[in-house]
KEKE-3310 file (N, C-alpha, C; in steps of 0.2 Angstrom, whole numbers, plus 5000, padded with zeros to 4 digits):
npx = (5022:5030:5034:5022:5019:5031:5026:5013:5018:5027:5018:5009:5020:5022:5010:5007:5014:5010:4995:4992:5001:4993:4980:4984:4984:4973:4972:4967:4970:4969:4957:4942:4947:4956:4971:4970:4958:4942:4929:4918:4919:4925:4914:4904:4913:4911:4901:4892:4884:4895:4897:4899:4903:4913:4924:4934:4936:4930:4921:4916:4912:4910:4911:4915:4931:4938:4930:4930:4921:4924:4933:4934:4942:4945:4957:4959:4967:4961:4953:4957:4959:4976:4972:4970:4963:4962:4954:4953:4947:4952:4935:4918:4915:4927:4938:4956:4965:4956:4960:4973:4973:4971:4981:4990:4984:4981:4995:5001:4994:4999:5010:5012:5009:5018:5028:5044:5040:5045:5050:5048:5049:5040:5037:5028:5021:5024:5023:5021:5032:5028:5032:5025:5024:5013:5010:5012:5011:5008:5006:5001:5003:4999:4996:4986:4982:4967:4967:4971:4973:4972:4983:4976:4986:4984:4996:4999:5009:5012:5005:5008:5007:5000:4986:4975:4967:4951:4943:4944:4953:4955:4957)
npy = (5078:5068:5075:5075:5060:5055:5061:5054:5042:5044:5050:5037:5031:5035:5035:5023:5014:5023:5019:5008:5006:5013:5005:4994:4999:4997:4984:4976:4975:4969:4956:4960:4976:4990:4997:5013:5013:5022:5018:5019:5012:5003:4993:4997:4988:4973:4959:4957:4963:4975:4966:4973:4991:5001:5017:5016:5004:4990:4974:4961:4948:4932:4924:4919:4909:4897:4886:4886:4897:4914:4923:4945:4957:4974:4990:5005:5021:5035:5040:5032:5016:5004:4989:4972:4958:4941:4929:4915:4907:4894:4885:4884:4873:4877:4865:4863:4855:4860:4874:4874:4865:4875:4883:4881:4875:4890:4895:4887:4890:4905:4904:4895:4909:4920:4914:4908:4914:4920:4915:4914:4912:4917:4918:4910:4910:4906:4912:4918:4930:4938:4949:4959:4973:4982:4978:4969:4952:4943:4929:4920:4910:4898:4897:4906:4919:4917:4904:4891:4902:4903:4920:4930:4941:4955:4970:4988:4993:5004:5016:5031:5032:5045:5051:5052:5068:5079:5088:5103:5103:5094:5085)
npz = (4699:4705:4717:4725:4726:4732:4747:4749:4749:4761:4768:4774:4776:4788:4795:4795:4806:4818:4817:4821:4832:4839:4840:4846:4857:4862:4866:4880:4901:4907:4909:4902:4903:4905:4909:4922:4919:4923:4940:4933:4919:4922:4928:4916:4907:4913:4918:4926:4941:4953:4972:4980:4982:4986:4992:4985:4976:4970:4972:4967:4971:4965:4953:4941:4935:4928:4927:4942:4957:4960:4968:4965:4964:4958:4963:4962:4961:4965:4953:4946:4940:4948:4947:4948:4958:4957:4968:4979:4993:5006:5011:5018:5009:5000:4999:5005:4994:4984:4984:4980:4968:4959:4961:4953:4941:4937:4940:4927:4917:4917:4914:4900:4892:4899:4899:4909:4928:4943:4957:4975:4991:5003:5021:5023:5011:4996:4982:4961:4952:4938:4922:4912:4898:4903:4917:4931:4937:4952:4957:4971:4986:4998:5017:5024:5037:5035:5034:5021:5004:4989:4974:4964:4956:4947:4942:4940:4929:4923:4928:4937:4949:4956:4962:4954:4946:4948:4933:4945:4945:4960:4973)
capx = (5020:5037:5034:5015:5021:5034:5023:5012:5025:5031:5015:5011:5026:5023:5005:5007:5016:5005:4988:4994:5001:4984:4974:4989:4983:4966:4970:4965:4979:4966:4949:4943:4949:4963:4975:4967:4947:4939:4928:4913:4921:4922:4907:4902:4916:4912:4893:4887:4885:4896:4894:4899:4907:4919:4930:4944:4935:4926:4925:4913:4911:4907:4916:4919:4935:4942:4927:4928:4918:4931:4931:4940:4941:4948:4959:4958:4969:4956:4948:4959:4962:4977:4974:4966:4964:4958:4955:4951:4951:4946:4928:4917:4915:4931:4948:4966:4963:4953:4966:4981:4971:4967:4986:4993:4981:4984:5002:5000:4991:5004:5018:5011:5006:5021:5038:5044:5042:5052:5050:5050:5044:5040:5036:5025:5017:5026:5024:5028:5032:5028:5031:5024:5027:5013:5008:5017:5006:5010:5002:5002:5000:5002:4991:4988:4975:4961:4968:4973:4973:4979:4979:4981:4985:4985:4996:4997:5019:5014:5002:5011:5004:4998:4977:4970:4964:4947:4944:4944:4959:4950:4957)
capy = (5069:5067:5076:5073:5053:5055:5067:5051:5037:5046:5052:5031:5026:5038:5033:5015:5012:5024:5016:5001:5009:5015:5001:4993:5001:4995:4979:4974:4974:4961:4954:4967:4984:4991:5004:5020:5015:5023:5012:5017:5012:4996:4991:4994:4982:4970:4958:4958:4971:4969:4964:4979:4996:5007:5022:5015:4998:4987:4970:4956:4940:4927:4927:4913:4906:4890:4883:4889:4902:4915:4933:4947:4967:4981:4994:5011:5025:5039:5039:5027:5010:5003:4983:4968:4953:4937:4926:4909:4902:4889:4891:4877:4870:4875:4865:4866:4853:4867:4878:4869:4863:4881:4888:4873:4880:4898:4896:4881:4895:4910:4901:4896:4913:4922:4911:4906:4915:4922:4912:4916:4911:4924:4914:4898:4908:4902:4917:4920:4932:4939:4952:4960:4979:4985:4975:4962:4947:4939:4924:4919:4902:4898:4896:4914:4920:4910:4897:4888:4905:4907:4925:4929:4949:4959:4978:4993:4996:5011:5021:5037:5032:5049:5052:5057:5074:5076:5094:5106:5099:5090:5074)
capz = (4702:4710:4725:4726:4729:4740:4749:4750:4753:4768:4775:4771:4781:4794:4799:4798:4813:4823:4815:4824:4839:4842:4840:4849:4866:4861:4871:4887:4902:4909:4908:4896:4903:4904:4917:4918:4915:4929:4941:4926:4914:4924:4928:4911:4905:4916:4913:4929:4943:4960:4977:4985:4980:4992:4989:4978:4977:4964:4975:4964:4977:4963:4946:4936:4933:4927:4932:4949:4958:4964:4970:4959:4967:4957:4965:4959:4963:4965:4946:4935:4940:4948:4949:4949:4961:4961:4977:4979:5000:5010:5017:5022:5004:4995:5003:5005:4987:4977:4983:4977:4967:4954:4960:4949:4938:4935:4937:4920:4913:4917:4912:4898:4891:4898:4902:4918:4931:4946:4963:4980:4997:5008:5026:5021:5006:4986:4974:4958:4949:4930:4921:4906:4898:4908:4921:4935:4938:4955:4960:4979:4987:5006:5024:5027:5043:5038:5030:5013:5003:4982:4974:4957:4957:4941:4946:4933:4928:4921:4932:4940:4958:4960:4964:4945:4951:4945:4928:4944:4950:4967:4971)
cpx = (5026:5036:5029:5016:5024:5032:5017:5013:5025:5026:5011:5014:5023:5016:5003:5006:5011:4998:4992:4996:4994:4979:4980:4987:4976:4967:4970:4971:4977:4959:4947:4943:4955:4963:4973:4959:4946:4933:4921:4912:4922:4918:4904:4907:4914:4904:4891:4889:4888:4893:4895:4905:4909:4922:4934:4942:4928:4925:4915:4914:4908:4906:4921:4926:4938:4937:4928:4924:4923:4933:4937:4938:4947:4951:4960:4962:4966:4954:4950:4961:4968:4979:4969:4966:4958:4959:4951:4952:4947:4942:4927:4916:4920:4936:4952:4967:4962:4962:4970:4980:4974:4975:4988:4990:4982:4992:5003:4997:4996:5010:5014:5012:5012:5028:5038:5044:5045:5047:5051:5046:5047:5036:5034:5021:5021:5020:5029:5026:5032:5028:5030:5024:5026:5008:5012:5009:5011:5003:5003:4997:5000:4993:4991:4983:4968:4958:4972:4969:4978:4975:4981:4979:4988:4989:5000:5003:5019:5011:5007:5010:5002:4990:4976:4969:4958:4948:4947:4950:4955:4955:4952)
cpy = (5066:5068:5073:5063:5052:5057:5056:5047:5039:5047:5042:5030:5029:5034:5027:5012:5017:5022:5013:5001:5010:5010:4995:4990:4998:4987:4977:4974:4966:4961:4956:4974:4985:4997:5008:5021:5018:5019:5015:5013:5002:4991:4989:4985:4975:4961:4958:4962:4969:4971:4969:4985:5001:5011:5023:5008:4995:4979:4966:4949:4933:4931:4920:4913:4899:4884:4885:4898:4906:4921:4939:4955:4969:4986:5001:5014:5033:5037:5035:5020:5006:4995:4981:4962:4946:4934:4919:4906:4898:4893:4883:4870:4869:4873:4863:4864:4859:4870:4879:4868:4868:4883:4883:4876:4886:4898:4891:4887:4903:4911:4897:4903:4920:4920:4907:4911:4919:4919:4916:4912:4917:4918:4908:4902:4908:4911:4915:4927:4934:4946:4956:4969:4982:4984:4971:4960:4941:4934:4921:4910:4901:4897:4901:4913:4914:4905:4896:4897:4904:4915:4926:4938:4951:4967:4982:4994:5002:5015:5024:5035:5039:5050:5056:5063:5077:5086:5100:5105:5097:5085:5070)
cpz = (4709:4717:4729:4730:4731:4744:4752:4750:4759:4773:4775:4780:4786:4798:4801:4806:4818:4824:4822:4831:4844:4843:4844:4857:4868:4868:4879:4891:4905:4913:4903:4899:4904:4907:4914:4917:4923:4933:4934:4923:4917:4924:4921:4906:4908:4916:4920:4935:4950:4965:4981:4978:4984:4988:4981:4975:4971:4966:4971:4967:4970:4956:4947:4935:4932:4931:4941:4949:4963:4964:4964:4963:4963:4960:4959:4964:4963:4958:4942:4942:4940:4950:4948:4952:4960:4965:4975:4988:5000:5014:5017:5015:4999:5003:5003:4998:4982:4976:4980:4970:4955:4954:4954:4943:4931:4932:4930:4913:4912:4914:4906:4891:4892:4901:4911:4923:4938:4955:4971:4986:5001:5016:5023:5016:4999:4984:4968:4954:4942:4928:4913:4904:4905:4915:4925:4938:4944:4956:4967:4981:4997:5011:5027:5035:5041:5033:5021:5007:4992:4977:4969:4957:4951:4944:4940:4933:4928:4922:4935:4948:4962:4958:4958:4948:4943:4937:4935:4950:4955:4966:4973)
residu = (UNK:UNK:UNK:UNK:UNK:UNK:UNK:UNK:UNK:UNK:UNK:UNK:UNK:UNK:UNK:UNK:UNK:UNK:UNK:UNK:UNK:UNK:UNK:UNK:UNK:UNK:UNK:UNK:UNK:UNK:UNK:UNK:UNK:UNK:UNK:UNK:UNK:UNK:UNK:UNK:UNK:UNK:UNK:UNK:UNK:UNK:UNK:UNK:UNK:UNK:UNK:UNK:UNK:UNK:UNK:UNK:UNK:UNK:UNK:UNK:UNK:UNK:UNK:UNK:UNK:UNK:UNK:UNK:UNK:UNK:UNK:UNK:UNK:UNK:UNK:UNK:UNK:UNK:UNK:UNK:UNK:UNK:UNK:UNK:UNK:UNK:UNK:UNK:UNK:UNK:UNK:UNK:UNK:UNK:UNK:UNK:UNK:UNK:UNK:UNK:UNK:UNK:UNK:UNK:UNK:UNK:UNK:UNK:UNK:UNK:UNK:UNK:UNK:UNK:UNK:UNK:UNK:UNK:UNK:UNK:UNK:UNK:UNK:UNK:UNK:UNK:UNK:UNK:UNK:UNK:UNK:UNK:UNK:UNK:UNK:UNK:UNK:UNK:UNK:UNK:UNK:UNK:UNK:UNK:UNK:UNK:UNK:UNK:UNK:UNK:UNK:UNK:UNK:UNK:UNK:UNK:UNK:UNK:UNK:UNK:UNK:UNK:UNK:UNK:UNK:UNK:UNK:UNK:UNK:UNK:UNK)
# end
């Protein structure tokens, strides 16, 4: 009886952290997707159809974020999700002030969630970077080619950087 009890307790001690780890890995990295998702899995996770589908990109031109309509672009390395980027820039209906207000909102949300980020200036662009164990998040705001823009980029830190091969070994 003691042997059975010791074995059961040992198994339980081993299984509880393992189960927690498996469930913990189900948490989304960005929106409702995880790094490594295929384009098909990302399409299934998004509530709308993509505006554009390219070889290694899915583009959603009209995604509601913080009471704004923004662009969202997913990039893949082969069949594996590598990054997600929100973008918002000046147009006939979006002013510089709108862009700057969006950047302030994003900065506050990211700081509230991840703490103070690391700030750097690159020319006329201000970048703030936050790191999580799986993701690098970069908020960029500035006056670029098209005018004022803000971009929030989530980049996979745990991806290998190598194109994913299919079962037959092709890229």
